[in-house]
Each structure stands twice: as structure tokens, then as C-alpha cells.
C-alpha positions in Angstrom: 30.2 -18.7 18.7 32.9 -18.7 16.0 30.4 -20.1 13.5 28.0 -17.4 14.3 30.7 -14.7 14.0 31.5 -16.0 10.5 27.9 -15.2 9.4 27.8 -11.7 8.0 24.3 -10.6 6.9 24.3 -8.9 3.5 21.6 -6.6 4.8 20.8 -5.6 8.3 17.3 -5.4 9.6 18.4 -2.3 11.6 17.6 -4.3 14.7 20.6 -6.0 16.3 18.4 -8.3 18.4 16.7 -9.5 15.2 20.0 -9.7 13.3 21.4 -11.9 16.1 18.5 -14.3 15.9 18.7 -14.6 12.2 22.4 -15.3 12.2 21.9 -18.0 14.8 19.1 -19.6 12.7 21.4 -19.5 9.6 24.2 -21.2 11.5 21.9 -23.9 12.9 20.4 -24.7 9.5 23.6 -24.6 7.6 25.1 -27.0 10.2 22.1 -29.4 10.1 21.8 -29.2 6.2 25.4 -28.8 5.0 25.7 -27.5 1.4 21.9 -27.9 0.9 20.7 -24.3 1.4 21.1 -21.9 -1.4 20.0 -18.6 0.2 18.1 -16.8 2.9 15.7 -13.9 2.4 13.4 -11.8 4.5 10.1 -10.3 3.3 7.6 -7.9 4.9 8.4 -4.8 7.0 11.9 -5.8 7.9 12.7 -6.0 4.1 11.7 -2.4 3.5 13.1 -0.9 6.8 9.6 -0.3 8.2 9.8 -2.8 11.0 8.2 -1.9 14.3 8.6 -3.4 17.8 5.7 -5.8 17.2 6.5 -6.7 13.6 7.0 -10.4 12.8 9.9 -11.6 10.7 9.1 -13.3 7.4 12.1 -15.6 6.7 12.2 -17.4 3.3 14.8 -20.2 3.0 15.6 -21.7 -0.5 17.1 -25.2 -0.7 19.3 -26.1 -3.7 17.7 -27.9 -6.6 14.9 -30.0 -5.1 14.2 -31.4 -1.7 15.9 -34.7 -1.1 12.8 -36.1 0.7 9.5 -35.1 2.1 10.9 -34.4 5.6 13.6 -32.0 4.6 11.5 -28.9 4.4 9.4 -29.8 7.4 12.4 -30.4 9.6 14.1 -27.2 8.5 11.0 -25.1 9.3 10.5 -26.9 12.6 14.1 -26.3 13.6 14.1 -22.6 12.7 10.8 -22.1 14.7 12.1 -24.1 17.7 15.3 -22.2 17.8 13.6 -18.8 17.5 10.9 -19.5 20.1 12.9 -18.1 23.1 13.2 -14.7 21.3 10.6 -12.1 21.9 9.9 -11.7 18.2 7.6 -13.8 16.1 9.2 -15.7 13.2 7.3 -16.9 10.2 9.2 -19.4 8.0 8.7 -20.4 4.4 10.8 -23.2 3.0 11.1 -23.5 -0.8 13.5 -25.1 -3.3 15.0 -23.9 -6.5 12.6 -26.3 -8.2 9.6 -24.7 -6.5 10.7 -21.2 -7.6 11.4 -22.3 -11.2 7.7 -22.7 -11.6 7.0 -19.1 -10.6 7.9 -17.0 -7.6 5.5 -14.7 -5.8 5.8 -10.9 -6.2 6.5 -10.8 -2.4 9.7 -12.7 -3.2 10.6 -11.2 -6.6 9.9 -7.6 -5.8 9.5 -7.3 -2.0 12.3 -9.4 -0.4 15.9 -8.7 0.5 18.8 -11.2 0.4 20.2 -12.0 3.9 22.8 -14.7 3.1 23.8 -16.8 0.2 23.6 -16.3 -3.5 20.8 -14.2 -5.0 18.6 -16.1 -7.5 15.7 -13.7 -7.9 16.7 -12.5 -11.4 16.8 -16.1 -12.6 13.3 -17.2 -11.5 10.1 -16.2 -13.3 7.3 -14.3 -11.7 4.2 -16.4 -11.0 1.6 -16.0 -13.7 -1.2 -13.6 -12.9 -3.8 -16.4 -13.2 -1.9 -18.5 -10.7 -1.4 -15.6 -8.4 -5.1 -14.7 -8.5 -6.0 -18.3 -7.6 -3.6 -18.4 -4.8 -4.8 -15.0 -3.3 -8.5 -15.8 -3.8 -8.4 -19.3 -2.2 -6.0 -18.4 0.6 -8.1 -15.4 1.5 -11.2 -17.6 1.6 -9.3 -19.9 3.9 -8.4 -17.0 6.2 -11.9 -15.7 6.3 -13.0 -19.1 7.7 -10.0 -19.9 10.0 -8.5 -16.8 11.4 -11.5 -16.1 13.6 -12.8 -19.6 13.9 -15.9 -19.2 11.8 -16.1 -22.9 11.0 -16.1 -25.0 7.9 -19.4 -23.7 6.3 -19.8 -20.0 5.4 -22.9 -18.3 4.2 -23.2 -14.8 2.8 -23.6 -12.4 4.5 -21.1 -12.9 7.3 -21.5 -11.5 10.8 -18.9 -10.5 13.3 -16.8 -13.4 14.7 -18.0 -12.4 18.2 -20.9 -9.8 18.1 -20.8 -9.4 21.9 -17.1 -8.5 22.3 -15.8 -4.9 22.4 -13.9 -5.4 19.1 -16.3 -8.1 17.8 -13.7 -10.8 18.0 -11.2 -9.3 15.6 -8.6 -8.9 18.3 -8.5 -12.6 19.3 -4.9 -13.1 18.0 -2.3 -13.1 20.8 0.9 -11.2 20.5 4.0 -11.8 22.7 5.6 -8.6 24.1 9.3 -8.3 24.8 8.5 -9.0 28.5 7.0 -12.3 27.4 3.4 -11.2 28.2 0.8 -12.2 25.7 -1.8 -9.7 24.8 -4.6 -9.4 22.2 -3.7 -7.7 19.0 -5.0 -6.8 15.5 -2.4 -8.6 13.5 -4.9 -11.2 12.1 -7.4 -8.4 11.3 -4.7 -6.7 9.2 -3.8 -10.0 7.6 -7.4 -10.9 6.8 -8.3 -7.6 5.2 -5.0 -7.0 3.5 -4.9 -10.5 1.8 -8.6 -10.1 0.7 -7.8 -6.7 -0.8 -4.8 -8.2 -2.6 -7.0 -10.9 -4.0 -9.5 -8.4 -5.3 -6.8 -6.3 -6.9 -5.4 -9.4 -8.7 -8.8 -10.6 -9.9 -10.5 -7.3 -10.8 -7.5 -5.1 -11.8 -5.0 -7.7 -12.9 -2.2 -6.3 -10.7 0.3 -7.8 -8.3 0.9 -6.5 -4.8 4.4 -7.2 -3.4 4.3 -5.4 -0.1 1.6 -5.1 2.6 2.3 -1.4 2.9 1.4 -0.9 -0.8 -2.0 -2.7 -0.7 -4.2 0.3 0.2 -2.3 2.5 -2.2 -2.7 0.2 -5.2 -6.4 -0.5 -4.3 -7.1 3.3 -4.3 -5.4 3.5 -7.7 -7.5 0.7 -9.1 -10.9 1.3 -7.6 -13.0 4.4 -6.7 -15.1 2.9 -4.0 -15.6 3.2 -0.2 -13.0 0.6 0.7 -9.8 2.3 -0.3 -10.0 4.7 2.6 -11.0 2.0 4.9 -8.0 -0.1 4.0 -5.7 2.9 4.5 -7.3 3.8 7.9 -7.0 0.3 9.1 -3.4 -0.1 8.1 -2.2 3.3 9.3 -4.0 3.1 12.7 -3.7 -0.6 13.6 -0.2 -1.1 12.3 1.6 2.2 12.1 0.0 4.1 15.0 -1.0 1.3 17.5 1.7 -1.2 16.5 -1.0 -4.0 16.3 -1.7 -3.5 20.0 -5.1 -2.6 21.4 -5.0 1.1 22.4 -5.7 2.0 26.1 -7.0 5.5 25.4 -10.8 5.6 25.4 -11.2 7.6 22.2 -8.7 5.4 20.3 -10.6 2.3 21.5 -13.8 3.8 20.0 -11.9 4.4 16.7 -10.7 0.8 16.7 -14.2 -0.4 17.5 -15.5 1.7 14.6 -13.0 0.1 12.2 -14.0 -3.4 13.4 -17.7 -2.5 12.9 -17.0 -1.9 9.2 -14.9 -5.0 8.7 -17.8 -7.5 8.1 -19.0 -5.3 5.2 -15.6 -5.5 3.6 -15.5 -9.3 4.2 -18.8 -9.6 2.5 -17.5 -7.4 -0.4 -14.8 -10.0 -0.8 -17.2 -12.9 -0.5 -19.3 -11.5 -3.4 -16.1 -11.2 -5.5 -14.9 -14.6 -4.5 -18.3 -16.0 -5.7 -17.8 -14.3 -9.1 -14.3 -15.8 -9.2 -15.5 -19.3 -8.4 -18.3 -19.2 -11.0 -15.8 -17.9 -13.6 -13.4 -20.8 -12.7 -16.2 -23.4 -13.1 -16.8 -22.1 -16.6 -13.3 -21.4 -17.9 -10.5 -22.9 -15.7 -8.4 -25.9 -16.6 -8.7 -29.3 -14.9 -6.0 -28.7 -12.3 -7.5 -25.3 -11.3 -10.9 -26.9 -11.1 -9.7 -29.7 -8.9 -8.0 -27.2 -6.5 -11.2 -25.1 -6.3 -13.3 -28.2 -5.5 -10.8 -29.3 -2.9 -11.0 -25.8 -1.3 -14.8 -26.0 -1.3 -14.8 -29.4 0.2 -12.7 -28.1 3.1 -14.7 -24.8 3.6 -18.2 -24.9 2.1 -19.5 -21.7 0.5 -23.2 -22.3 1.1 -24.7 -20.7 -2.0 -27.3 -22.0 -4.5 -25.4 -20.8 -7.6 -22.1 -22.3 -6.4 -23.8 -25.6 -5.5 -25.5 -25.7 -8.9 -22.2 -25.2 -10.6 -20.6 -28.0 -8.6 -23.5 -30.3 -9.4 -22.9 -29.7 -13.1 -19.2 -30.7 -12.6 -20.5 -33.8 -10.8 -21.8 -35.0 -14.1 -18.7 -34.1 -16.1 -17.2 -36.6 -18.6 -13.9 -36.5 -16.7 -14.0 -39.1 -13.9 -11.5 -37.2 -11.7 -13.6 -34.0 -11.8 -16.8 -36.0 -11.2 -15.3 -37.5 -8.1 -14.0 -34.3 -6.7 -17.3 -32.5 -7.3 -19.2 -35.3 -5.6 -16.9 -35.1 -2.6 -17.4 -31.3 -2.4 -21.2 -31.7 -2.6 -21.2 -34.3 0.2 -20.0 -31.5 2.5 -22.9 -29.2 1.7 -25.6 -29.1 4.4 
């Protein structure tokens, strides 16, 4: 108890229950890893005072210098999640080192986080390059398209609903734990899927960063005059701000949510078209490491498309052995 009382958060989340959990996690990790942790930050809604009762907590922990071994970051994350499990809030934990951040920090960290405890190092680390950010957003959004709703390891354009027979077409499959410990379906993964894909499109097509989830639809509307800006705004404002990620009980509101879900595959396919453009551009212009990463992603989740397959076949004949092997491994996954 005395150790916990010695922890004074530099910024409150404006939720004493959440503050208590965070202080306890900090005490636990500082005790387990003495003099190893540089600082603790939070990102997301609790960082900009827009947290709601169903918001998750995005905790970013920075270790000093570099990790001492491969297990250090894994153990720290597992400990934090295990300790937070009894609380009725969901904790997401990212463990980085000063060495990781020296190679480029995300805009979420540089521009959208707040320091909870420790020494602030944000002004001393560079922002990730736009090319690296675009690749991260594009490939991770592709991963989410496949995995968040269990679509499998081979995707073909155009995508259909995850579950065409369900009221909300399967976009409400994610479970959310309420303060009374009850687990209910929610739209958190729907918001995550659409928001990340929009962030990837903004990076690739407009060359801009997005640091906060709440800014995504605003920046999209600034960059593009298409049908999707209003869709992104409606989805965020209704699912997150109005319904708190929960499935509404009112009949008319359920119809509204169903209508938003009806439009979602069209936006997913909008992203898939742009992701294809991105991949073909990478195959022509990217450096070897970026190509290897793209090939690894496509060996994990196949984009079944003739142009993409043809581009990979070209790489399978490249003069660089490591690229040839990676391309051949990716081709082996194509049906």
C-alpha cells in the first residue's frame, strides 16, 4: 500500500477507478523490473479526456535503452495484463524500448499520448517516416480485415459480410465486459477495422498522419470529397459516442446500426482496392526490406488477385536469392 501511495500520476484519467489500476500496475512493474522502466504513457480516449465507460485503456511502457533479453518485454506485458484482469476495464499494453523509439515513434505516441509516470522522452525521439507509417497502417489494416471477423487466410475482392445471416452481419462479434462482469457483443472491432483502414488510406493517398481515433473522420473529410467521410463520421459518432460501443436496445437505433453495418463491406472493398494499388506500387519501387515484409504478409494472408500474383511471380525470378525465396513461399500459399 505504501508503494502505491508513493506513485503520483502526472496526469489523471479523470476516472479514479482507472487511476487506481494504473498506479497498481506501475508499482507491480517497477518492483519486478527495478530501474529498468523509463516511463509510462497512455494513448487513446483517456489521453484526450474523451474516455467513456466502455473505453479501453491504451498503456504504453518504455524500457530504458534496449531490452536485456527476448523475454523482458513479453513478461512485462503479461504481468500488466494479468494484474489488470480483475478490473472491469480492458487494458491494451504496448511495450517498447528507447532503442525501438529511436528508430521512429508513431504519431499516436508523439502527438496523441500523455505521460503518466517517469521522464518524458517524446521530444527526443523522431517521428516515424511517412513511408514506414504507411506500410505499417496498410499491412496491419489488411491483417485486421482478415482476422478481426475470422474471414480466413485467403481473401478475394469483393468481400462479403462476415456473417450475412446475422442481424448486424457479424460486425458485432467482439465481446465487451461490463462493470457487472457480464460480457456482451459490441462494435469495438468494427470501429477498429474501419478506423485503421481509413488511417491507412489517408497515409497512402494524402500523405498525412492520424494521431487520434477521434480525428480520423475529420482528416479524411479534409483530404477526400467522397462518400466515405460522412460514413466514417456517422459510424464513430453513433457507435462510439452515442452507443458507447454497445448494441442499442431501441428498435429504430438497431435499424440505424444495421444500416451502418450494411455499408461496411463497401468501405472494406474500397480499402482493398487501395491496398492493391499500394502492393503493386511496393513491388515496383520498394526497397528489399519492405518487399520482404510485404511478401511475408501475403504468405500469411493471401490476396487472391491475378495482378498481385503476377507481380509476386516476377519477384520469384529476381536476382536476389532472399527475395526469390520469399516470393516462392508466398506463391505456395495461393490456391
